[in-house]
N, C-alpha and C positions, 0 to 999 in steps of 0.2 A: 505492499500499502504505499501510496505518494504521504512523503510529510509535508503539508502545509505550511506553510515559514509569510506570515504579512507582513509588509513590507511599506516602512513610514520613508518617503525619500525628503532628503534637507532641502529644507526652503535655500539654503545656503552655499550651493557648492565652491567646494576650495579651488581654487586657480591650480590650473596643473602647472608639473617642474618644466623647465624650457630647457635643462640639460641634465639627461638621464646621467651623465657621465660624473654629478657631484651629488647623486643622490645621497653616498654614502649608506648606512647602516642604520635605521632606524630611527630616521630623523624626520621623516614627513608619514602622514596618516592619512588612510581616504575618506570618503565622506560617511560612512555607513561602517556601524557594527550589531553582532547577534548578539542578544541575551536570552536567555532563559534562568528562571529562576524554581529553587526545588524547596520544598518544605516536606516532612514529614507524614502529612497528612493527604497532598496531594503529588507527590513525587515530583516529577519534571514534570513545569507546567511555562504557559504565555511565551514559547519558544515564539521571539521576532526580530526585524532587521529593523532598526532605527536607526537617526544622524550621529554619528561621533560626538561621544565629551563623556564628561565625569560622569562615574558611577556615585548613586546614592548608597551609603554605608552608615552601621551605628558608631558611634563611635566605641560601642565595645565588642563588635565585631572580633570574632577568634583571629581572623587571619593579621588583623593588626597586633595582637597580642600574644598570640603562640605559633605562629606563620601556617596555620591553615588553608596550605596554596598548592598547586600543582599545575604546571604548562606543558605546553607543547611550541615546537617549533615547524615547520613547513614550508615549501615554496611555490607557488602555483607560474608557470610559465609560458611565455608566449611561443607558439612553432611558428616554424614558417609559412603554414595556410593559413595563420593569424589563427587557429582554436589555441584554447589552453588548457593543458595541461598539470596535474598534478603527481606529484611521484610519492609513489604508495602510503595515500594518507590512511587506508585502512593499518596500517600498521602504525601510524601513530596514535591512532584514535584507540588500537588496542595496548598501545602504552601506558596512556593516559589513562585506559581503567588501571592498569597492571598502580599506576602510581595515586590512583584513587583510593586502590582498598590500602596500601600502603600507608598511608597519610589517613586514616578515617573517612574518606569524602566520600558523598555516594557516586557510583560508578553512571556513565553517560551512556545508552544507548547507541551501540556504534553508528549504525545508520542515521540518528538521530543526529551526530557527531559529521558525519558526511553529508547527511543533503543539508547543515548548517552553513558548514564548506561551500559546499557547490552553489548553494544559496548566494550566498553573499560575495563570493569570486564573481560569479555570473554577471550580478549587481554592478560591479566595480572593474569590470573587463577593462575599461579606459586607462584606469587606474595599471594594468599591468607595462612594465616596461616593453619597448620592441629590442633595444642594442644589447647585443653579444654581451654575455657575461650576467645580465639585468635579470632581476626576478621580483615579485609581487609576495614579502615575505607574509606569513600567518600567524598569531599569535594566541590559537587557543589557551583558554587559563578558566582553571573552575577555582571559587575561594570559598569559606566558609563566613558566615554572617550569620547576624542575631545581636541580641540585645544582653550579654550577661556574661560577666566575669566568672573566672574559675577555670581549670584547664580540665575540658570536657571536648566532647563532638560538639561541633555547630550543631546550633537549631535550625537555620537556613543556610543554604547556599545560592550561589551565581555561577551560571558558569558566560564567558562569553569570549569576544574572538574579534579583534583586531588586526586592521593591515597595512602595511607598512612596504611601499616600491623600495626597490633595493637596486641601486649600482652594484659595478664590477666590483667584487672580493678584491682583486687584483690589476688594478686597474695602467699598471704600468709593469706588468708580467709577475710572474710566479715567483718570488723570491725565497727562500729559506728562511724560517726565522728560529733564533736566540733562544734556547730552554735552558731554567734552571732549576736541576732536579731536587723539590726540598725536602731538606734533614731535620725539620724542626717541629714544623706546625703540618698537622693534616687534616682531610677537609671533610672525609668522611670514613667510616669502618665498615668493615663485613658485619653483616646484623643489625645497622642502621638505615639509615635511609636516601646511601649513593646509588641503590639501584630505582629509584623517583627523582623523576624531572619535577626538585622543590625547588624555591627561591632559597631556601636556608643554606642548601648545598654551596649555592654562589656567592652569598653573603659568607660563608665560612672559607672563603678562599680567595679574599680580598687581600688581605693584612699582609698575605704571604705575596700575592703577585704585585700589591703595589713595592712591597722591599725589595722584588726582584727586578722591577721596573725602574727602580734607581740605581739599580746596578749596571742598566741595560739588555735586559732581558727580556723579551716579548711579550712569555709566560710560562707558569711554573708546571712542572713534570709532578705529579703526587705518586707518594707512595704509600702504601698499605697504612691501615691505623691501628696494626697488631704488633706487628711486627719493622714495622717502618725499614722495609725493604724491599718489597717487591712492586715493582711499575705497575700504576693505574692509570690514569687521564693524565693530558695534558689540559689545563685552564678547563675549555669546554667542552674538548674532545677526547674519542678515544685515541688510542696509542697503535701502531705501526712498527716494526723494524722486519728489515729484511736480512736477516741471517745463514749463510751457506746458500742460500739461495729460496730460502724458505723463508713464507710471512708468517711472522712470529705478532701474537697478540695477546693482552692480557685476555686471563679467562674471566666469566661473568660468575663472581662468585658472591655476587651482592651488595660489591664494595665501589662498583661504576655502573654507567647508566648502558642498557641495552640500545646504541647508537643504531637507528633507523640507516645513515650510510657507511656503519660499521659491518653491519648485517648487507646491505649490498656490495660494499667492496671484498670482501669475505666471497659473497656468492661468486661475482665477476672471475678475480682470482682464480679459485679453482676452472673455472669454466678455461679460460686461458692455459690449462695446466699448471699452473703454481703451486704448488704444498703450502699448505696451509696450516698454523699449529693455534691453536688457543690454550694458554697454560700461565702457569705463574711462572713470571717474569723477572730475576733477581738481576737486585740493578750492577750489582758486581758483575754478571753474564755480561752486560751490556757493552761494561768495560775490557774484560776478556776476549770477546770477541773481537772488538775494533783493533786491539792488539794484538790478534793473529789476522786481523784483515778479513774474520770473516761477516763484521756487521759494514754493511756496504750503505744503507738507507735505513730512513727513518722518517715516519709523518703522521700528523695526525689526520683523523677523518671526521668531518661534522656537518650540520647542515650549512650553516654560514661560509664557510670556507671552501667545501666537498672534500678536497687534498688541500693541508698543509706542510708543505716539505719542512723537515727541521734541519737546519745546517752545523748547529751547534749546540751539544749537551755537557751543561757543567754540573759536576757535582762532587762538593768538598774541596774545592781547587784544583781537580782535577776537568780534562775537559775532552769531548770527542768531536771532531771535529769533521766532517759529510760533505762538505762541498758550498759551494756559491750558486748553483743550479738545480732544479729538480731533478731526482733519480728514474732510470728509467721502469722502472713499476710502478712507481708514484704516475709517472707521464702517461703511463697504457692505459693505469686505471683511471687516473682523471677525465681523458678523453674519452671513452667509453660513458661514463659514469653521464659527463654533460654531456653530450651526444644522446644519450637517451634523455635526459632529463629534459633538454632542448627541443627537442622530435626531431633531430638532424640526423639521428641512426636509430635503424628501425628499433623496434623495444620487441624482442622476440620474446620477452620474460613476461609481458603482463603485468609490467608495474608503473607505467600510466595512466590516468584514469582523465578522460577529456572530462571537462567539464562543459554541461549539457545546457542548452540556450533554454532557458525557464521563463514565467512567465514573470518574472523580474523585469525583464526588457521592454 
């Protein structure tokens, strides 16, 4: 059954951007947003698209006091035939519900999530950039609302989606980043909330990231929170290494996010005949592999950058230098993945979902 989502159009449309290359990331927002509400009596209700604007929440809302919040990040791409494609949105919807379960928030029916995303993107078609490397970034978010203090689950909830046209992540070409391996602070711990896409995980990363930035590093690579020994994530990205021709990435042990890009990269690599291993990676293994000439590439994977090559890894005054250009494995995967997402390469895996032209037009 089709899900009907009423639309209230803005009476004050925003001026569109004039230069897609200057968009950056998360700076510009479209005319409309999706909202739905939840309470124990009615479940999810009042799904609607309205003009973009502030949310009305109670000052005692659990999202403000106890971080009762989760979100997703995904993109819509304009294809050469002018259709709009979403990349594996059903995976984002499923992960949203896994995060909700961990954070004691109500699940959202996957079909409602997909219907909301499609209806909103369809309405905002003109906001999807056309230049190479650009996209419409989508931020579905679920927060706990209510009017009661005390550490407990929320009484009410709000699910909303906002859209932000985004420019090229690499306007001057792909350049490897400098990474500091953090040996003092930890971001998450196995059994904690690392597997959920929740704002608290990102807030916990800010201090170490800021300190690393003062020393010239672009991001922080986190070690596990128990032994402070095993490789986990780089900032907001999963990490991968090419060791003796094998693509090695940290196993999903509960401390890191199950990235949609991570999943796609591993599937592509296997299809290319590249051996793949998901396992624990001791930090000292990276340095011994580097000294033996076995570590040839390192890169992060995530929605924003897709592939972010790592040129330097620093740990306790020791450094791994991997060059100033993207490596061949990362390049091959980046080209294949972005080609599928943009519609310039055939999607033989069924990863793309074309946004239908609905009654919102």
